[in-house]
Wavefront OBJ file of the C-alpha trace (Angstrom):
o trace
v 131.183 280.251 -50.070
v 129.258 283.483 -50.291
v 131.142 286.266 -52.069
v 131.132 289.462 -49.966
v 130.271 292.410 -52.172
v 131.299 295.306 -49.994
v 135.052 294.901 -50.055
v 136.984 297.825 -51.569
v 137.830 297.532 -55.242
v 135.208 294.958 -56.053
v 134.072 296.698 -59.228
v 135.474 295.990 -62.644
v 139.261 296.514 -62.859
v 140.478 299.448 -64.951
v 140.863 298.913 -68.659
v 138.577 298.371 -71.620
v 135.407 296.378 -71.140
v 135.111 293.061 -72.925
v 133.953 293.457 -76.485
v 130.471 292.140 -77.171
v 130.232 288.847 -78.934
v 129.402 288.970 -82.582
v 126.798 287.380 -84.815
v 125.889 283.738 -84.181
v 127.197 283.522 -80.610
v 124.999 286.366 -79.409
v 121.992 285.209 -81.377
v 122.184 281.798 -79.725
v 121.589 283.350 -76.334
v 118.048 284.381 -77.209
v 116.943 280.916 -78.170
v 118.606 278.652 -75.629
v 116.349 279.209 -72.612
v 114.055 276.885 -70.750
v 112.812 275.056 -73.807
v 116.368 273.991 -74.695
v 116.747 272.411 -71.261
v 113.428 270.612 -71.511
v 111.980 272.841 -68.773
v 109.169 274.576 -70.670
v 106.296 275.319 -68.367
v 103.712 276.868 -70.688
v 104.406 280.289 -69.181
v 106.670 283.000 -70.574
v 110.154 281.690 -69.720
v 112.217 283.659 -67.234
v 115.333 285.417 -68.536
v 118.406 283.157 -68.413
v 120.404 283.140 -65.210
v 123.671 283.036 -67.134
v 124.439 284.202 -70.693
v 127.947 283.653 -72.077
v 128.952 284.651 -75.597
v 132.336 284.291 -77.253
v 134.416 284.253 -74.038
v 138.189 284.163 -74.561
v 140.752 283.883 -71.790
v 144.446 283.167 -72.179
v 147.219 282.673 -69.639
v 150.326 283.468 -71.593
v 150.611 280.953 -74.426
v 147.796 278.811 -73.013
v 144.265 279.566 -74.191
v 141.875 278.424 -71.476
v 138.670 279.687 -73.156
v 138.428 280.039 -76.928
v 135.032 281.531 -77.728
v 132.891 279.651 -75.209
v 129.165 280.317 -75.588
v 126.363 278.935 -73.406
v 123.157 279.715 -71.516
v 121.983 278.580 -68.097
v 118.174 278.738 -67.751
v 116.774 280.271 -64.570
v 115.771 277.647 -62.003
v 117.713 274.853 -63.644
v 120.514 272.580 -62.540
v 123.067 272.890 -65.332
v 126.212 270.760 -65.511
v 129.424 271.851 -67.176
v 131.450 268.826 -68.341
v 134.895 268.593 -69.872
v 138.241 266.850 -69.494
v 140.989 268.359 -67.359
v 142.178 271.580 -68.933
v 138.982 272.149 -70.891
v 138.420 275.546 -69.258
v 135.724 274.706 -66.741
v 137.303 276.359 -63.723
v 138.312 279.407 -65.744
v 134.718 279.839 -66.830
v 133.482 279.477 -63.233
v 136.009 282.049 -62.054
v 134.856 284.509 -64.712
v 131.189 284.066 -63.794
v 132.087 284.563 -60.145
v 133.948 287.807 -61.025
v 137.265 286.374 -59.831
v 138.861 286.504 -63.269
v 138.331 288.985 -66.072
v 137.859 287.676 -69.644
v 140.105 288.918 -72.439
v 137.203 289.108 -74.893
v 133.555 288.199 -75.106
v 130.606 288.842 -72.832
v 129.186 287.167 -69.730
v 126.037 288.202 -67.923
v 124.867 286.737 -64.609
v 121.318 287.431 -63.521
v 121.222 290.193 -66.111
v 124.413 291.852 -64.838
v 127.641 292.230 -66.747
v 130.362 290.369 -64.786
v 133.056 292.871 -65.781
v 131.195 296.162 -65.406
v 128.930 295.192 -62.521
v 131.083 292.787 -60.503
v 130.005 294.042 -57.082
v 126.339 293.586 -57.907
v 126.961 290.086 -59.269
v 128.735 289.069 -56.023
v 125.765 290.257 -53.965
v 123.496 287.802 -55.743
v 125.528 284.639 -56.189
v 127.177 281.931 -54.036
v 130.337 280.038 -54.923
v 131.621 276.679 -53.712
v 135.149 276.056 -55.074
v 137.124 272.860 -55.347
v 138.563 273.347 -51.874
v 136.501 274.286 -48.834
v 137.265 277.859 -47.760
v 136.930 277.312 -43.993
v 138.785 278.396 -40.890
v 139.738 275.118 -39.184
v 140.086 276.829 -35.843
v 136.481 278.035 -35.770
v 133.322 276.047 -35.130
v 130.916 275.411 -37.936
v 128.603 278.065 -36.509
v 131.394 280.642 -36.247
v 132.514 279.964 -39.809
v 129.001 280.632 -41.056
v 128.490 283.689 -38.939
v 131.812 285.128 -40.147
v 130.713 284.703 -43.783
v 127.261 286.176 -43.000
v 128.766 289.227 -41.303
v 131.231 289.805 -44.127
v 128.270 289.699 -46.488
v 126.479 292.420 -44.532
v 124.183 290.520 -42.153
v 123.799 291.653 -38.583
v 125.071 289.228 -35.944
v 121.569 288.092 -34.950
v 120.601 287.651 -38.603
v 123.759 285.653 -39.296
v 123.108 283.330 -36.333
v 119.548 282.688 -37.442
v 120.534 282.109 -41.050
v 123.327 279.745 -39.997
v 120.780 277.639 -38.125
v 118.606 277.482 -41.253
v 121.285 276.524 -43.779
v 122.888 273.749 -41.660
v 119.510 272.062 -41.545
v 119.273 272.364 -45.357
v 122.621 270.541 -45.793
v 122.189 268.134 -42.891
v 124.988 269.050 -40.478
v 123.011 270.684 -37.696
v 124.307 268.236 -35.070
v 127.927 269.324 -35.783
v 127.380 273.090 -35.748
v 129.192 273.598 -32.430
v 132.212 271.505 -33.347
v 135.539 272.907 -34.552
v 135.798 272.584 -38.324
v 139.070 270.615 -38.200
v 137.106 267.708 -36.672
v 134.771 267.487 -39.665
v 135.018 264.682 -42.173
v 135.610 265.498 -45.840
v 131.919 265.213 -46.674
v 130.908 267.374 -43.719
v 133.455 270.045 -44.730
v 131.965 270.140 -48.238
v 128.503 270.516 -46.831
v 129.655 273.238 -44.446
v 131.212 275.070 -47.406
v 127.904 274.703 -49.270
v 126.095 276.120 -46.239
v 128.457 279.109 -46.291
v 127.521 279.686 -49.923
v 123.869 279.879 -48.900
v 124.176 282.433 -46.144
v 123.029 285.285 -48.400
v 120.208 283.331 -50.157
v 121.865 283.492 -53.606
v 119.752 283.412 -56.713
v 122.573 281.510 -58.461
v 124.848 278.964 -56.810
v 128.049 278.065 -58.702
v 129.764 274.852 -57.667
v 133.190 273.725 -58.950
v 133.401 269.946 -58.619
v 131.478 269.896 -55.316
v 131.537 266.101 -54.862
v 135.151 265.341 -55.883
v 136.883 263.197 -53.286
v 133.689 262.342 -51.336
v 132.616 258.851 -50.521
v 129.334 257.595 -52.068
v 127.272 258.276 -48.946
v 128.575 261.844 -48.625
v 127.975 262.441 -52.330
v 124.397 261.260 -51.946
v 123.718 263.545 -48.992
v 125.231 266.549 -50.820
v 123.038 265.827 -53.856
v 119.971 265.640 -51.642
v 120.763 269.110 -50.406
v 121.312 270.444 -53.940
v 118.059 268.869 -55.142
v 116.240 270.645 -52.322
v 117.753 273.965 -53.364
v 116.654 273.429 -56.966
v 113.130 272.694 -55.849
v 113.145 275.982 -53.930
v 113.996 277.886 -57.105
v 117.773 278.350 -56.771
v 119.645 278.165 -60.128
v 122.593 275.768 -59.899
v 125.604 275.690 -62.193
v 128.174 273.046 -61.444
v 131.192 271.303 -62.874
v 131.685 267.634 -62.115
v 133.960 264.759 -62.980
v 131.232 262.259 -62.152
v 129.275 262.031 -65.364
v 126.657 259.717 -63.889
v 125.730 262.612 -61.556
v 125.106 264.876 -64.518
v 123.171 262.119 -66.259
v 120.935 261.622 -63.217
v 120.472 265.143 -61.829
v 121.176 267.817 -64.485
v 118.395 269.505 -66.504
v 120.954 270.749 -69.057
v 124.471 269.686 -69.963
v 127.248 271.683 -71.690
v 130.354 269.829 -72.879
v 133.449 272.027 -72.865
v 136.565 270.973 -74.847
v 139.670 273.047 -75.644
v 137.892 276.126 -74.364
v 134.800 275.769 -76.574
v 131.337 274.392 -75.877
v 131.064 271.512 -78.311
v 127.668 270.073 -77.264
v 124.674 271.397 -75.286
v 121.294 269.977 -74.355
v 119.691 267.473 -72.078
v 121.793 264.460 -71.123
v 119.665 262.359 -73.439
v 120.162 264.824 -76.262
v 123.950 264.886 -75.826
v 124.041 261.095 -75.842
v 121.975 261.051 -79.025
v 124.296 263.517 -80.684
v 127.326 261.355 -79.872
v 125.692 258.335 -81.512
v 122.868 255.849 -81.183
v 122.850 252.505 -79.452
v 125.963 250.503 -78.695
v 126.845 246.831 -78.612
v 128.678 245.806 -75.462
v 130.823 242.688 -75.658
v 132.165 241.189 -72.453
v 135.077 238.937 -73.310
v 136.133 235.882 -71.411
v 139.662 237.289 -71.130
v 140.591 240.933 -70.694
v 143.809 240.468 -72.709
v 141.632 239.659 -75.772
v 140.271 243.228 -75.991
v 142.980 244.542 -78.382
v 142.494 241.551 -80.676
v 138.733 242.003 -80.657
v 139.114 245.692 -81.549
v 141.391 244.839 -84.531
v 138.990 242.110 -85.708
v 135.931 244.314 -85.570
v 137.660 247.294 -87.190
v 138.857 245.103 -90.077
v 135.832 242.904 -90.697
v 133.027 245.416 -90.133
v 134.743 248.447 -91.739
v 133.666 250.645 -88.866
v 134.232 254.376 -88.764
v 137.053 255.775 -86.616
v 135.966 256.052 -82.980
v 133.174 253.446 -83.374
v 135.044 250.931 -81.145
v 135.888 251.890 -77.609
v 137.079 250.311 -74.408
v 134.350 249.677 -71.901
v 134.136 250.565 -68.219
v 135.700 247.246 -67.197
v 138.948 245.794 -68.592
v 137.146 242.893 -70.294
v 134.529 245.104 -72.034
v 134.457 246.615 -75.490
v 131.739 248.800 -76.991
v 130.808 249.186 -80.640
v 128.553 251.795 -82.205
v 125.388 250.071 -83.375
v 123.314 252.289 -85.677
v 121.741 249.126 -87.120
v 120.572 247.835 -83.739
v 120.069 244.082 -83.571
v 121.718 243.563 -86.966
v 124.932 244.999 -85.553
v 124.780 242.646 -82.532
v 124.633 239.700 -84.955
v 127.493 241.144 -87.054
v 129.713 241.639 -84.000
v 128.984 238.140 -82.723
v 129.769 236.568 -86.088
v 133.024 238.542 -86.553
v 134.343 237.676 -83.115
v 133.319 233.994 -83.448
v 135.029 233.689 -86.848
v 138.247 235.063 -85.361
v 138.111 232.800 -82.357
v 137.755 235.637 -79.826
v 136.062 234.209 -76.711
v 132.915 236.167 -75.802
v 131.112 235.763 -72.492
v 128.233 238.152 -73.120
v 126.781 240.453 -75.790
v 124.191 243.191 -75.315
v 122.546 246.159 -76.982
v 121.820 249.373 -75.036
v 121.724 253.124 -75.166
v 125.097 254.846 -74.594
v 125.949 256.240 -71.180
v 126.850 259.915 -70.787
v 130.407 258.761 -70.091
v 130.560 257.127 -73.533
v 129.023 260.165 -75.212
v 131.520 262.372 -73.433
v 134.444 260.282 -74.668
v 133.021 260.131 -78.181
v 132.792 263.926 -78.247
v 136.127 264.746 -76.632
v 138.540 261.975 -77.565
v 140.354 261.978 -80.904
v 138.739 259.890 -83.647
v 140.106 256.418 -83.850
v 141.104 256.086 -80.145
v 140.250 252.386 -80.052
v 141.431 250.037 -77.284
l 1 2 3 4 5 6 7 8 9 10 11 12 13 14 15 16 17 18 19 20 21 22 23 24 25 26 27 28 29 30 31 32 33 34 35 36 37 38 39 40 41 42 43 44 45 46 47 48 49 50 51 52 53 54 55 56 57 58 59 60 61 62 63 64 65 66 67 68 69 70 71 72 73 74 75 76 77 78 79 80 81 82 83 84 85 86 87 88 89 90 91 92 93 94 95 96 97 98 99 100 101 102 103 104 105 106 107 108 109 110 111 112 113 114 115 116 117 118 119 120 121 122 123 124 125 126 127 128 129 130 131 132 133 134 135 136 137 138 139 140 141 142 143 144 145 146 147 148 149 150 151 152 153 154 155 156 157 158 159 160 161 162 163 164 165 166 167 168 169 170 171 172 173 174 175 176 177 178 179 180 181 182 183 184 185 186 187 188 189 190 191 192 193 194 195 196 197 198 199 200 201 202 203 204 205 206 207 208 209 210 211 212 213 214 215 216 217 218 219 220 221 222 223 224 225 226 227 228 229 230 231 232 233 234 235 236 237 238 239 240 241 242 243 244 245 246 247 248 249 250 251 252 253 254 255 256 257 258 259 260 261 262 263 264 265 266 267 268 269 270 271 272 273 274 275 276 277 278 279 280 281 282 283 284 285 286 287 288 289 290 291 292 293 294 295 296 297 298 299 300 301 302 303 304 305 306 307 308 309 310 311 312 313 314 315 316 317 318 319 320 321 322 323 324 325 326 327 328 329 330 331 332 333 334 335 336 337 338 339 340 341 342 343 344 345 346 347 348 349 350 351 352 353 354 355 356 357 358 359 360 361 362 363
């Protein structure tokens, strides 16, 4: 939802300010703008909406962020990917001024999140993993409450509420009590609350988790409309196909560090080239097939992986069609029954696993 900026104590907490990042991390911020995301327009690129350099955050013995560095170009939809515990939510909380970093630097819309927290909150919206709604209020009253807390007059809040519900497609339910909303409608109402102050940057932490496919599609339609209107979107998601389809830029976070950045196509290319997919006649033959291919083709660790279905196995194929023939011959010689072989580009899911799983994690 929108983050009210006028509450007492919203400035940076007492104590030393985060130390600026050093050397390479800081230098990377100047070069990772619109061109990195494939969004070059021929004009002078706008300053980045988010600049993060060398962020460190620990909770006791657990290090959630360990030098994270990334840039979010203005006007882009940028996805932050990573396994559970990678540090995604911690990074989102720091950017939203809800958590203070131990070290490093983060700037949002040109503002330091530690020293200028109140100003940051005036300019951003946040949708967390759980909808921050009052179930006893109607959708309209929830939105008006957020608008008034953010400094809008009552008439302004009512008018803005009518606008944002049309953007997210829940105008017909505005007068209903929030407890009667479906899960998808609650997420869209929470998104509408985040838009009450017309934020320049909207931060979304797993906005589609738990939604059915139809609700996810409607939410993405709303987000796509916001991007077209110039709002910068930064989101975390567990649905990698969403990032592959919608994101301009992808950052992969692992153990508190950004280990890959670029377009979805670029991240997939970094993780490896084409893959052979083998669909076996029996799912219980997958472990045997993995052993056969590892032994006969002398593949590098991590080159063989389980597929999306229990009867599928994928093999890195830098040699293209030659590798298809080699896989087919090896499996046939070992008597492994194959139903189908194919050659294709890797999915973002496969690239994500290749980047974040330990080497050699074969089926």
